[in-house]
MDAnalysis code that builds the backbone (N, CA, C; Angstrom):
import MDAnalysis as mda
import numpy as np

u = mda.Universe.empty(255, n_residues=85, atom_resindex=np.repeat(np.arange(85), 3), trajectory=True)
u.add_TopologyAttr("name", ["N", "CA", "C"] * 85)
u.add_TopologyAttr("resid", np.arange(1, 86))
u.add_TopologyAttr("resname", ["MET", "LYS", "GLU", "TYR", "LYS", "LEU", "VAL", "PRO", "SER", "MET", "SER", "ARG", "ALA", "GLY", "ASN", "CYS", "HIS", "ASP", "ASN", "ALA", "VAL", "VAL", "GLU", "SER", "PHE", "PHE", "ALA", "THR", "ILE", "LYS", "LYS", "ARG", "ILE", "ILE", "LYS", "ARG", "LYS", "ILE", "TYR", "SER", "THR", "ARG", "GLU", "ASP", "ALA", "LYS", "ALA", "GLU", "ILE", "PHE", "ASN", "PHE", "ILE", "GLU", "MET", "PHE", "TYR", "ASN", "PRO", "LYS", "LYS", "ARG", "HIS", "SER", "HIS", "THR", "GLY", "GLY", "VAL", "SER", "PRO", "ALA", "LYS", "PHE", "GLU", "GLU", "ALA", "TYR", "TYR", "SER", "GLU", "LEU", "LYS", "THR", "VAL"])
u.atoms.positions = np.array([
    [66.581, 30.796, -42.658],
    [65.267, 30.372, -42.305],
    [64.227, 31.292, -42.928],
    [64.552, 32.576, -42.999],
    [63.612, 33.516, -43.610],
    [63.361, 33.169, -45.072],
    [64.433, 32.779, -45.761],
    [64.320, 32.441, -47.179],
    [63.300, 31.330, -47.418],
    [63.215, 30.371, -46.506],
    [62.292, 29.245, -46.650],
    [61.021, 29.410, -45.820],
    [60.851, 30.619, -45.251],
    [59.669, 30.945, -44.446],
    [59.479, 29.972, -43.287],
    [60.601, 29.658, -42.606],
    [60.569, 28.772, -41.446],
    [60.619, 29.600, -40.171],
    [59.965, 29.105, -39.137],
    [59.970, 29.766, -37.840],
    [60.792, 28.907, -36.883],
    [61.846, 29.474, -36.289],
    [62.670, 28.669, -35.388],
    [61.896, 28.280, -34.130],
    [62.167, 27.098, -33.636],
    [61.550, 26.627, -32.404],
    [62.479, 26.970, -31.260],
    [62.012, 27.784, -30.367],
    [62.853, 28.217, -29.254],
    [62.106, 28.051, -27.947],
    [62.820, 27.587, -26.929],
    [62.238, 27.524, -25.591],
    [62.514, 28.857, -24.900],
    [62.091, 28.932, -23.650],
    [62.326, 30.182, -22.918],
    [63.833, 30.420, -22.751],
    [64.201, 31.622, -22.546],
    [65.616, 31.987, -22.391],
    [66.252, 31.224, -21.242],
    [67.441, 30.716, -21.476],
    [68.179, 30.017, -20.447],
    [67.895, 28.531, -20.340],
    [66.943, 28.022, -21.125],
    [66.632, 26.587, -21.071],
    [67.467, 25.873, -22.122],
    [68.559, 25.277, -21.677],
    [69.487, 24.662, -22.625],
    [69.176, 23.193, -22.881],
    [68.170, 22.623, -22.241],
    [67.905, 21.198, -22.357],
    [66.848, 20.859, -23.397],
    [66.277, 21.840, -24.007],
    [65.139, 21.584, -24.868],
    [65.483, 20.737, -26.088],
    [66.707, 20.784, -26.576],
    [67.090, 19.984, -27.737],
    [68.146, 18.928, -27.401],
    [68.265, 18.555, -26.148],
    [69.323, 17.642, -25.726],
    [69.263, 16.302, -26.446],
    [68.073, 15.750, -26.618],
    [67.946, 14.438, -27.257],
    [68.386, 14.495, -28.710],
    [67.920, 15.475, -29.433],
    [68.289, 15.564, -30.853],
    [69.754, 15.941, -31.023],
    [70.288, 16.755, -30.116],
    [71.711, 17.087, -30.181],
    [72.553, 15.825, -29.986],
    [72.148, 14.985, -29.062],
    [72.848, 13.723, -28.831],
    [72.768, 12.825, -30.065],
    [71.596, 12.778, -30.682],
    [71.398, 11.977, -31.893],
    [72.348, 12.417, -33.003],
    [72.407, 13.712, -33.274],
    [73.285, 14.204, -34.338],
    [74.758, 13.993, -33.996],
    [75.118, 14.114, -32.734],
    [76.501, 13.851, -32.333],
    [76.861, 12.389, -32.598],
    [75.918, 11.487, -32.313],
    [76.160, 10.061, -32.552],
    [76.356, 9.790, -34.040],
    [75.514, 10.350, -34.879],
    [75.660, 10.169, -36.335],
    [77.014, 10.698, -36.795],
    [77.370, 11.883, -36.330],
    [78.643, 12.475, -36.747],
    [79.827, 11.605, -36.332],
    [79.804, 11.127, -35.090],
    [80.926, 10.324, -34.595],
    [81.006, 8.953, -35.258],
    [79.873, 8.313, -35.446],
    [79.877, 6.918, -35.886],
    [79.902, 6.704, -37.386],
    [79.305, 7.600, -38.169],
    [79.250, 7.277, -39.598],
    [79.751, 8.344, -40.560],
    [79.625, 9.614, -40.259],
    [79.995, 10.582, -41.297],
    [81.279, 11.353, -41.032],
    [81.914, 11.109, -39.885],
    [83.146, 11.833, -39.564],
    [84.226, 11.548, -40.615],
    [84.726, 12.603, -41.201],
    [85.819, 12.552, -42.184],
    [85.484, 11.746, -43.441],
    [84.218, 11.616, -43.772],
    [83.835, 10.913, -45.000],
    [83.397, 11.909, -46.049],
    [83.720, 11.591, -47.263],
    [83.224, 12.364, -48.399],
    [82.449, 11.392, -49.273],
    [81.181, 11.653, -49.433],
    [80.322, 10.764, -50.206],
    [80.357, 11.147, -51.678],
    [80.285, 10.148, -52.529],
    [80.295, 10.390, -53.978],
    [79.036, 11.133, -54.419],
    [77.913, 10.737, -53.821],
    [76.640, 11.365, -54.184],
    [75.819, 11.608, -52.925],
    [74.851, 12.463, -53.064],
    [73.908, 12.717, -51.978],
    [73.147, 11.437, -51.637],
    [72.838, 10.648, -52.648],
    [72.117, 9.386, -52.433],
    [72.927, 8.410, -51.588],
    [74.239, 8.364, -51.793],
    [75.099, 7.511, -50.962],
    [75.031, 7.930, -49.493],
    [75.088, 9.232, -49.249],
    [75.004, 9.746, -47.879],
    [73.644, 9.426, -47.270],
    [72.580, 9.670, -48.026],
    [71.237, 9.390, -47.524],
    [71.057, 7.910, -47.198],
    [71.565, 7.048, -48.041],
    [71.430, 5.604, -47.832],
    [72.168, 5.171, -46.569],
    [73.381, 5.681, -46.356],
    [74.141, 5.280, -45.174],
    [73.491, 5.795, -43.895],
    [73.010, 7.017, -43.924],
    [72.340, 7.579, -42.749],
    [71.038, 6.832, -42.469],
    [70.265, 6.548, -43.507],
    [69.023, 5.786, -43.343],
    [69.311, 4.415, -42.725],
    [70.303, 3.720, -43.251],
    [70.649, 2.399, -42.722],
    [71.085, 2.466, -41.265],
    [71.857, 3.471, -40.918],
    [72.286, 3.638, -39.529],
    [71.078, 3.814, -38.611],
    [70.154, 4.668, -39.017],
    [68.982, 4.940, -38.183],
    [68.080, 3.714, -38.089],
    [67.761, 3.108, -39.215],
    [66.786, 2.016, -39.240],
    [67.350, 0.654, -38.841],
    [68.644, 0.441, -39.023],
    [69.220, -0.866, -38.715],
    [69.935, -0.903, -37.357],
    [70.322, 0.261, -36.825],
    [71.008, 0.270, -35.533],
    [70.334, 1.188, -34.514],
    [70.230, 2.458, -34.832],
    [69.828, 3.449, -33.836],
    [68.433, 3.173, -33.267],
    [67.438, 3.029, -34.114],
    [66.080, 2.797, -33.607],
    [65.881, 1.414, -33.000],
    [66.328, 0.334, -33.632],
    [66.028, -0.977, -33.050],
    [66.986, -1.443, -31.955],
    [68.206, -0.913, -31.893],
    [69.199, -1.493, -30.982],
    [69.775, -0.546, -29.939],
    [70.011, 0.710, -30.293],
    [70.700, 1.635, -29.374],
    [69.814, 1.964, -28.183],
    [70.332, 1.695, -26.981],
    [69.590, 1.998, -25.758],
    [69.771, 3.459, -25.382],
    [68.731, 4.031, -24.782],
    [68.753, 5.448, -24.432],
    [68.340, 5.652, -22.986],
    [69.023, 6.521, -22.290],
    [68.685, 6.778, -20.889],
    [67.317, 7.439, -20.765],
    [66.936, 8.272, -21.728],
    [65.649, 8.962, -21.628],
    [64.451, 8.053, -21.940],
    [64.706, 6.817, -22.379],
    [63.609, 5.868, -22.600],
    [63.700, 4.709, -21.612],
    [64.382, 4.921, -20.517],
    [64.487, 3.888, -19.503],
    [65.444, 2.772, -19.855],
    [66.410, 3.050, -20.708],
    [67.425, 2.064, -21.059],
    [67.033, 1.092, -22.153],
    [65.981, 1.420, -22.888],
    [65.579, 0.567, -24.010],
    [65.714, 1.337, -25.320],
    [65.694, 0.607, -26.422],
    [65.812, 1.247, -27.730],
    [64.521, 2.014, -28.052],
    [64.592, 2.984, -28.964],
    [63.379, 3.692, -29.363],
    [62.292, 2.750, -29.889],
    [62.681, 1.718, -30.623],
    [61.692, 0.782, -31.167],
    [60.984, 0.026, -30.046],
    [61.731, -0.443, -29.059],
    [61.131, -1.160, -27.926],
    [60.241, -0.234, -27.095],
    [60.699, 0.994, -26.916],
    [59.920, 1.971, -26.157],
    [58.589, 2.237, -26.854],
    [58.631, 2.438, -28.152],
    [57.417, 2.692, -28.922],
    [56.485, 1.477, -28.900],
    [57.059, 0.302, -29.018],
    [56.275, -0.937, -28.968],
    [55.544, -1.066, -27.626],
    [56.251, -0.806, -26.539],
    [55.641, -0.874, -25.207],
    [54.557, 0.184, -25.042],
    [54.812, 1.368, -25.576],
    [53.844, 2.467, -25.484],
    [52.533, 2.083, -26.163],
    [52.615, 1.592, -27.400],
    [51.395, 1.248, -28.123],
    [50.729, 0.001, -27.546],
    [51.501, -0.896, -27.008],
    [50.941, -2.062, -26.347],
    [50.122, -1.646, -25.121],
    [50.653, -0.698, -24.373],
    [49.952, -0.177, -23.198],
    [48.658, 0.526, -23.596],
    [48.664, 1.251, -24.704],
    [47.456, 1.933, -25.168],
    [46.339, 0.952, -25.474],
    [46.702, -0.198, -26.023],
    [45.693, -1.205, -26.378],
    [45.026, -1.797, -25.146],
    [45.738, -1.820, -24.022],
    [45.188, -2.445, -22.829],
    [44.368, -1.463, -21.984],
    [44.418, -0.200, -22.326],
    [43.684, 0.814, -21.537],
    [42.270, 0.940, -22.012],
])
């Protein structure tokens, strides 16, 4: 991180839940699409990951932290609510 002048994002000591959502996301990607695969090119890997996120994860996969709806539906409802306020 120092090499790229990045600052790590850390919560207070002992708070293990701060990255739970993203940890779950990466676990899902690892289990469902990239486990034991060797891609011919970086572009092949990027394309498969992009397709997984845009064609399944965001529009279809339900999440407990969004009330059992997909991220796309949650975002749609959020912006719809903003318009009515």
